[in-house]
N, C-alpha and C positions, 0 to 999 in steps of 0.2 A: 481568486484563490490564494494569492499571497497574503491577504489579510486573514483568511481562514486558517492558513497553516502557521501563522504566528503563534508561538508558544507550544508547538508540537515538535516532535523529533523528526528531522529529515530522514528520508529513506537513503539507502546506499547510493553512491554516485551514479551507477548504471541503471538505477530504477527511477531516477528523477525525471520529471517533477513528481513529488509526492511526499507524504508524511505519515507518521504513525502516532498512536495514542494508547497509553495504558490507562484504563479507567480506575485504577486503584484497587481493583479486586483481581480476579484471575482472568478477566476478559481484556481483550485489546483489539484495536482496529488499525488498518493501514489503508491509505488511499493513494492511488497513482492514476495518471491520465496521460493521454497522448499529447505530444507537443502542441498540436493545434487545439486541444481542449475539447474535441468532439466526443471522445469516449473516456469513461471513467471505470476503474476497477476498484472495488471495495472488498477488503478481506476482513472478516470479523471472526475472532476466536472467542468462543464462550467456554467457560469452565476449564481454563487451561491448567496444566500441571503446576502445582505450587513450587516445584523445584526448578521450573524453567522461567525464562523471561518472555512473557506472552507478547509484549510489544515487539521484541526482537524477532520472535517467531512470525508474527503477522507481517512485519516488514520483509522478512525473508520470503515468505509465500508470495507477497506482492512482487518482489524482485524477480522471482522465478516465473510467475504467471504472466507478467506484463508482456514479454516478447511473444508468448504463445497466444494469449487471448486478445491483447490490444493491438500490438504491432503487426501480427500476422493478418488480423482482420482488416487492417488498413491497406496492406499490400493486396489482399484479395478483393477489396472493393474498388480497386482502380481499374 
């Protein structure tokens, strides 16, 4: 994953590991995963608002959803 994320923007510190990408239009994606690499969360924003930073929005969604969708599921599966 380190090779894949080279050249992408890292997510905020509390959402790491992960990265985001702005595709140059109004769409953007963010990826984050559990520390052991077993689960991946992908956020894709299509047709974002031109007045907003779509990559920052995708990164923020990933940051907010990671503890709810990924980390809670790890705690529940033990």
